[in-house]
N, C-alpha and C positions, 0 to 999 in steps of 0.2 A: 439748661439743655435747649439748644436753638435749632429748630427745623429749617436750616438754610436751604435745603433742597427737598422737594417732595419725595425723592427717591431715598432720602435718608431718614424719613419718618416711617413708622409703621403704616401700612396701607389703610387699615381701618381708621387710624387717626386722620390721615390725609382725606379719606372719604368723608369723615364727619365734618372736617373743615369746609370742604367743597359743598357738602349738603347744607351747611349753614347759610350759603349764599342764596338759597331758594326759600329760606325761612322768613318768618314775620311778614307775611304777605298783606296783612291788614294795614301795616304801616305804609307799605307801598301804595295801597289804595288811597289812604289818607293823604300821602304825599302828592300823588298825581292830581287829586282834587284841588289841593292847595296851589300846586304849580299852575294848573290850567286856569284856575280862578284868578290867580295873580296876573298871569299873562293877559287874560281878557280885560282885567281892570286897567292894566297899563295901556292896552290897545284902546280902550275907551277914553282914557285920559289924554293920550298922545295922538290918537287917531292913526297910529301906525298899524298897518295890516300885517307887518312881520310878526307881531306878537300873537295875532290870530293863527298864523301858520305854526308858530312855536307851540301854541296850546294844542293844536291838532296833532302836531308831531309828538308832544309829550304823551298824549293819550294813545297814539299809535305804538310808541315804544313800550308803554305799559302793557298794552294788549299782546304785543310780541313777546314780552318777558313772561307774561302769564302762560302763553302757549308753550314757551320753552320749559317753564316750570312743570307743566302737565306732562310734557314728554319725559322730563327727568324723573317725575314721579312714577311713570309707567315702566321704567326700567326694572325688569325682574331680577331679583337676587343681585342687588348692588354690590354685595360682598364679594361676588365673583368677578367684578370688574378689575382689569389690570391697571397698573399705574398709568400707562399711556391713555387708556380710556377715561380714567378719572381726570387726567390732565386736560383731555379734550373737552370734557364737560365743564371744567373750570373756565377754560377760555370762552366757551359759548356763554356761560352765565356772566362772566366779567364783561364781555362785549355788550350784553344787554344793559348792565348797570352803567357802563361807561356811556352808552347812548343817552341816558337820562342826564348824567352830569355834564355831558358835552352841550346838550341843549340849554341847560341852566347857565353854563359858562358863556355861551354865545349870547343868551338873552341879557346877561349882566354887561358883557362887553359892548353890545349894541347900545344899551342904555347909556353907558359912559361916553361913548364916542359919537354916536349918531343922534340920539334923541336929545341929549343934554337936558333931560327933564329930571328934576330932583326926586319926584315921586317914583318915576320909572327906575332911577338908579337905586333909590332906597328899597323899593319893593323887590327888584330882581336880585340885588346883592343880599338882601335879608334871607329870602327863601333859598338862595344858593348856599350861603354860609350855614343855615340850619340843616340843609341836606348834607353838607360836608361833615357837620358834627355827627350825624347819624351814620356816616360811613364807618366810623370806628365800631359802632355797636352792631352794624349789620354785616360788614365785610372784613372783620378782623381775621377771618380764617384764610384769606388769600392776600398775600403781599401784592400780587399782580393787580387785584381789584382795587386795593387802597391806592397804589401808585397811579394806576390809570385814571381812576375817578378823580383823585386830587389834581393830577396834572390837567385832565380835560376841563375841570372847573376853573382852575387858577390861571391857566395859560391865556385864554381869551381876555380875561380881565386885565392881566398884566400888559398884554400887547395893546389893548385899547387905551389903557391909562397912559402908556408911553406915547401913543400916537396923538394924544391930546396936547402934547408938548407943555403940559402943566406940571411945574416942578413939584408941587405938593402932591398932586395925584400920582406922579411918578414915584415919589418917596413912599406914599401909601401903598402903591402896588407892589413895591419891593418887599413890604412887610408880609405879603402873601407867601413869600418863599419860606420864612420861618414857620408860618401857619401850616404850610404844606409839610415841612419836615416834622413839625410837632405832631400833626395828625398821623403821619406815617409812623413816627416813633410810638405814639399811643397805641395804634393798631398792632404794631409789632410786639409791644409789651403785653397787650391783652392776649395776643395769639400765643406768645411764648409762655405766659402764665397759665393759660388754659392747657397748652400742650404739656407743660410740666405736670400739671394736676391730673390730666388724663393719663399720662404715663405712670404717675405715682399711684393713681387709683387702680390702674391695671395691675401694677405690681402688688399693691395691697390685696386686690381681688385674687391675684394668682397665689399670693402667700396664704390668704384666707382659705382658698380652695384646697391648696396643698395641706394646710393645717387641718381643714375639715376632713379631707381624705385620710390623712394619717390618724386623726382622732377617731374616726369611725371605722377604721380598719385595724386598729391596734388590738392585740389579744386581751388587753386589760380593760376593765371598766374604769372610767374616770368621771368624777363629779367635783366641780369647783363651786364653792359656796362663799358668800360674802360674810361680813361680820355678824349678820343677823340670821345666818344659816339658810339664806335663800339661794336657790340654785342659779348660778350664772352660766355654767357650761356643763353639759352632760353628753356623753357619747352614746352611740347605739348599743355598744357592748354592755355598758352599765344597765341600760334599760332592759336588754335581753336577759342578763344574769339575774336582775332583781325583779323582772317581769312587772314593770311599772309604767308601761305606755311608751309613746313616741317622744323623742327628745324635744321637738319643737313645742310640745304642749306643757313642758315642765319648767321652762325658763321663768325665773322670778318666783317659783313656788317654794314654800318652806319644805326643806328636806325631810324633817320629821313627819310632816303631814303626808308627804308623798309616800314615805315608807309605811306609815300606818294605813294608808289607803291600800298599799300593796299587800299588807298583812291581812286586810279585810277581804280582798277580792282575788288574791293569788295564793301562792303556796307557803308563804311565811307564817310562822307561829306569831301569836299576838305579842309575845315578849321580845321578839327579835328586833323590831325597830328601835326600841329603847336600848337594847344591848349594842346595836350598831352605833347609835349616837353616843352612848357612854364610852365605848371603846374607841370611837373616833376621837373623842375629846382626850382620852388618855394617850392615844398614839400621837396626836398633835402636840400635846404638852410634853411629850418625851418620856412619860412614865412607862410606855410600851413602845417597842420598836415596830412590832406588827402583831396582828392577832388573827386567829383562825376561827371562823364561825361555821358551824355545821347547820345546814338547812334540810328540810324534808326532801324526799325524792333523791337522796344520795348526793346532794350538792354540797360542796365545801368551798367556801370563799376565804381567801387570805387578804386582809386589809392592811394598808399602810396609809399614813396621812402626814401632811406637813402644814405648818402654819404659814400664812402669807403675811407680807409686811402691812397690808391694809386691814388686817384683822380677820380676813377670811381664811379658808383652808382648802387644800386639795386632797381629795380622797381617791386613792388608787386601789383597785382590788382585782384579783384574777381567780379563775376557776382552777382549783388545785384538786378536784375530785379524783382524777386519775392518779395523781401522786399520793393522795391520802389512801386510796384503795390499794395501791401498790405497797405502801408502807404497812397498811393493815394486813395485807397478804403475807408480807415478809415477816411481820411480827407474829402472825398466826403460825407460819412455818417454823419460826424459832421456838414458839411456845408449845405447839401441839404436835403430837405424833402424826406423821403424814399418812400412815395406814389406817389407824383406828380413829383418829380425830380426838383422842384423849390427851389431856395435858401430859407433857413429858416430865421427866423427873425434876428438872430445874424449876419449871413453871408450877408444878405441883407443890414444890416447897414454898414458892411465893404465895400461892393461894392459901396454903395452911398458915403461913406467917401472917397474911392479911386477916384471916379469920381470928387468929389469936390476938392480934392488935386491936381489932374492933370489939372483941369480947374479953378484954383483959381483966375486967372486974367480975366476970362470971366464974362460978366455981362448979366443979363436978368432974367426973371421969371422962377422959378422952380415949379414943381407940385408934390404933394404927395396925393395918393388916397388909400382908403380902399374899397374893394368890399365884400359884405356879401350875401351869397346865401339864398334866402328866403325859408322858410319852408323845409329846407333840412332834418330835423329830421324825417319828415313824410315819406321821401323817404326810409330812413333806416328802419322805422317801417313797411312800407307797402311792400317793396321789398327786404329787408335784407341789411346787411352791405356790402356784396360783390358787389351788384349792386350799392349801394351808393358810394363805393370807385371808381368803374368804371366811374360813372357819375362825381365824383369830378375830376378824371384825365382828362376826356373829357373837362370839363369846364376849367381846368388849361391849357390844350393845346391850347384852343381857346383864352384864355386871353393872353398867351404868344405870340401866332401868331399875334393877332391884336395889341399887345402893341408896335410893331415896335422897336424903339431904347430905349424904356423905360425899366427900370430894374423891374423885376417882382419877387415877393417872396410870400411864403405862410405864413400868419401871424399866424393862428391857426385854427383848426377845419375846418369850411367852409368859412373862410375869406382869402382874398388875399390882398397884399399890393403892390403898384406900385410907382415908382419914375420916374418923367418925367424930362429929361434934359432941358438945356436952350432953350427957345423959343424966337421968335422975340418980341412978346408982350403978354400981359395977355389974350387978346381976342382970339388970335390964340391957345394958350395953353388951354384955357377954352373950346374952340370948339373941340380940339383934345380929351380932356378927356371925354367930353359928347359923342363924336362920338364912342370912344372905348366902353363906357358903353352901348350904343345902340347895338353895334356889338356883344357883348358877350351874350346878352340875346336872348331868342328864343328857338327853338326846338333842342333837343339832342337825337340822336338814340343810346341807350345803352342796350345791352343784349336783342335785339329785342323788346325793349319798347321805345316809344317816350315820352320824358319828355318835358313839357313846363316850362322853367326855367326863373325866374326873379332874378335879383341881385340888392340889394339896395347899393347905393354908396355915399361916402362922400369924399370930397377932399378939399385941401387947396392950394392956389397959392400965393407964396411969392417971394420976391427978394432973390437972392442967398446969399447976405451978411446977411440976417436975418435967415438963416437956422440953426435949432437945431433939431436933430432927435426926441428927446422925445417930444419937444414942438409941432412939426409938427404932430406927431402921435396923440397927444391929440386933436389938432384942427381938423384933418381929422375924428377922432372918434366922436367928437361932431357933425360934419356935417353928419356923417353916422347915428347917433342917431336921428338927426332931420329928415332925410329922412325916417327912419323906423317908426317914430311917425306919419308921414303924410300919406304915403301910400307905399305899397310894390312895389319894382321895380323902385323907384325913385332915383334921384341923387341930392345932395345939395352941394353947395360950402360953405366953411367956411365964416362966417361973424362975425364981432367983437361983435355983440350982443350975440352971442352964448357963448362967454367967460363969460359974465355977468350971463347968465342963468346957465352955468355950476357951477360958483362960488356959485350962489344962491342954486342950487341943492345940492352941497356939504355941505353947511351950514344947509340945511333942513335935510340932512342925519344925521349930527351930532346932531341936535336937536331931531330927532326921536330916535336915540340911547339913548340919555339922558332920553327921555320920557319913553321908554320901560324899561330902568334900574330902573326908579323911579316909575313904575306902574302908569304912568300918563294917560294912555289910559282909556277909559270907554266903556261900552257896551250899545247898543240899541237892542231891540228885535222886529222882525217883525213876528206877529202871522200867523199861518196857520189855516184857518177856514175850517169846513166842507163845502161842496159845497153849502148847503142851508143857510149857515151863522149862524147856530144855536149853534155852539160849537167851541171852540178853542182846537185843538188837540196838537199843537206843536208851538214853537216860535224859530225862527232862531236868534242866537246870532251874532251881527254885531259889529265889533270893530270901535270905533270912536276916533279921535284925534283932540283936540282943541289946536291949537298952541297959545302960549301966545301973539304973535304979529300978526300973520297972520289969526288968527281965525280958523274956522273949515277947516281941510284939507280933501279933498275927499278920501274915502277909496281906490279907484283904484290907487291913487297917492302914498299914504304912504305904501300900501301893496306891490306895485311894488318896491318901494325903499327898503323895508325890505327884499324882496327876493334878490335884487342885493347885499345888505349888508350882507346877510347870517344870519339875526336875526329873520327871520319869525317864526322859531320854538319857540323862546322866546315869541312871540306874541301869538302863538297857545297855549302855556302852560298857559299864563295869561288868555286867553279867556276861556279855558277849566275849570280852577279852579273857575273863577268868574261866569261862566254860570251855573255850577253845584250848586254853593252856592245859586244863585238867584232862580234856579228852585225849590230848597227846600222850597221857600216861596210861591210858586204857588199851586193852587189846584192839587191834586195828579194825575188827568187824563191828565195834560198838560206835555208834554215832551219838552226838549230843544235840539236844533240842532246846531252843531259847524262844521265849515269848516276846513278841513285839507289841507295843501299845498303839492305841489309835494316834497319839501324837507322833510316834516314830514314823508312821506311814503317811503323814501329811507332808513330810519334808524329804526331798531326795537325798539329803545328807546321810540318811541311813545306809545308802549304797557305799559311801566312802567308809563309814564306820565298820560295816561288815568286811569290806576288803582289808582294812587295816588290822582287824582282829585276826583274820586268816593269815595275813602276811606276818604278823607279829608272832603268832604261835606256830606257824608252819603247817597247820591243819589243812587237809584236803577239803575242798568245797563240798564234795559228795558226803562227807561225814558231818556236815552241819545241817540241822533241820531248823526252820523258823516257823513258829506258830503264830497265827493271827486269830482274833476273835471277831464275831459278827459285828460287834459294836464299833470296831475300827473301820468297817466298810460303809457305814451309813453316810458319813460326810466325805465328799469329794471321791466318789467311787472310781472315777476315771484316773485320778492321780494314783490311787492305791493299786489299781490294776496295772498301770504302767510300771510301778516300782516292783511289784511282785513278778511281772514278766521278765524284768531285767535280772532280778535275783535268780529266777529259775533258769535263765539262759546261762548263768555261770555255774550250773550243775548243783545248785543249792536246793534242797528239798523243802517244799512249802506244804504246811498242814493247816487245816482250819480247826480251831479248838472249840470246845463246848458246843459242838454242832447239835442243832435241834432246839436251842433255847430261845431263838429269835423269831421274828415274824416272817421272814422270807428267806430262810436258810437254803431251801431247795434250789432257788434261782442261782445262788452263788456257785453250786457244784458245776454248773454248765458254763458260767461266764468268767470264772476266775482261773488262773493257772495253778491248779492244786495237784498235789500228789497223794496226800493223806487226809483222811477224815477221822477226827477224834470225836467219838460219840460221847456226849455228856453223861455223867454219872446218874442223872435223873432218869435215863432210859433203863438203867440196870437195876435200880433200887428194888423194884417189886416184880421182877420178871419171873421169879419162882412162884409167887402166889397169884399173879395177875397175868392170865394168858393174853389179854388185850395188849398189855405192855410188851410182851414178848413178840407178838405179831407186828407191832409197830416198829420194834427194833429190827426184826428180820426184814421188814419191808424197806426200811432205810438202808440197811446193809446191802440188800439186793440192788437197790437203785445206785448206790455208790459204786458197787462192783461192776455194774453195767457200764458205768462211765470210766472204768479202768482205774479206780482209786483204791488205795490200800486202807484197811480199816484198823483203827485202834479204839478199844473200848476202855473208858476210864472208870475208876471207882468200883472195880470188882473186888469185893471184900470177903466173900464166902466161897467154899468149895462147891456148894450147890449152884451158885451163879456161874462159876467157871465151867462146871460140868454141862450145864444147859447151853452155854455159849458154844462149847466144843461139839456138843451133840448136833447142833444145827449149823455148825461151821459158820458162825456169825461174827468171827473176828480173826484178824491176822496177828495182832499183838494185843497183849493185856497189860494194863497199868493199874495197880491197886494193891491194897494191903494183903490180898490173898497170896501174893508172892513176896512183896517187900514194901515197907514204908520208905519215905525219902531218907537217904543215907549220905554220909560224907563221901567225897570223891574217891578216897582210897578204898572204900568198901565195894565200889563197882568192880574193880579188878578182882578182889577177893571172891565176890559172889560169882563172877564169871569163871574163875578157876575152880571153884567148888562144883559148879555145874558140869564142868568138863570132867573132873575126877569122878563125879557120880555116874556119868553116862558112859565113860570109856570102858570099864570092866564089863559092863553089861553087853556092850557091843562085841568085845573079845570072846566072851563065853558063847555068844551066838555063833561066832565063826568056828570056834572049837567044836 
């Protein structure tokens, strides 16, 4: 790279070259002393006053140059000088230097041509040539200075040598031209060499600065060590993450010593420095691709390393605390129930399996328990889901607190699952399970409301070598089903007989599915009479199933099974179509009533089913009554209300069945599109003996009639009950054994005709 023109080189390099012209001032002082002394000596030898003048001139030029140097030194902020200003200073400095060499050239030429004294020639030419040699060292930075000084020295000597007309002197003077060119070439070489080095150093410095900037601003920590594990390079991020001081203090320090110091005076555990070094070695050797190390204060660093060709290694690590926390949060969400914080079913199974693996050699009974909160849906219905969630959390906390060393999980909804570790014997474990069941029941204060909570429980106690997660879950579930079928809030342990009952129930479900698919069910109809028994107004369709082996299956059994199996809507469809067809065979004043299940009312498809049944049979919509129970209103009340409103708009009569058995039945009378209230048999059972029951019945009837609803009383079995109802005008229709049990369809018409024959003569005799 050749700086042919000052404008082609960087300004700061050009300035440094020009500044070099004013450097090495002590050599200038030594030179002027030698020059002036030489001239005075020549003057003394030759008696020429010219050399006295030259000595004075040399001193004067030196003083002038020193003054110029001082002016140049006083220039403030030289870096702000323009190229033109620097070039002007170069010319000023070069002129001063050329003044000295000009005087030296004149002195040498004068000695050659005028004095013709050998001492004068030798002395003058010697000091001039010595000065020319120093030109390369002092003035390499300026081609102008080298050329001008060489020219001003050599030209007077060449001219004077030629003027002597001495052939040999002329030949010798010609040799000054190669000297001039050589000096110039040497200065140019030095200048170009220094220029290239300056540029290279600048590039290296720029690269180093960029590397340092990148190194210290990268998000990763970086440590480079030599083969002896001494730190060669370390960036600020590494020092910040490991908290081991400033980078400039750690160079050439042993990495292990630095980490041990950090463990002693910062946040690391004492074991972690050796762990880092050991895993660094493993990663560098390729046995590990990367490694994650957890530090105190929630810091997690992921390390990777690579071996260098010279035996050293490069260690790179980053802060992955946020990623680790996010992964832990996701893992927690996958493993734990979001509401209660308890392990979910899957993770509960993992915890149980881990326990069994760790204690595989231990023997003794293990326990498996399922808890179910009784009537929890009513809490959500009455108090809202927010309060229900708070209550569920409170129950979960108490279960976990009272469980001791048992593993607790949330099974689903309002059910909890518990695993009891090895106990001394079955009696102790059985007692612990029942004690826990008693402890979690009772009062709970939630959202300033006191709830009396009962939980039904089922459990199984088996030896550890007989454990199978799915099998135990089924056994505990069978025990829970047994508890709930007996009474709420109870607890039952698994017994072998339950397996037989379970298998029998599964077979019964399969048979029921086949019977529904084959339309093997049939209907019975229980008529609803006017209160005086003179007329049948309606008949309720009741599904019946006669099992080919077990005989007649009670409706409450197979209807419950159908709901569990999800085929209740198929039974509803069968009953609707069959009931409408049978109603068409009855007298026109008799309607038919069909029960709808909770599942039917969750799906708007029931509208199409009802329409198809009416269209298929030709029955008028006004002769169809649809009965709903309070349990079907608990879930999705808005959907149920919309479906009932649509049915009622089609002239279908809507009745609420089993009224009075739920928690909030009175609210339904006002909010639902109802026509008939069927009062449950429990209101009628003791009205003859218990006046309070009678008053309650009369109050309910009065309220319903105030709302314009028709009254049907179910379960009337004795003439005394009927007489009391008629006495107080407490019903419009009566349904019960006092008039008729459920009968086949053809009996409805026969009963109606019998009533007509019984009442017609009586009316004629009155007319007569």
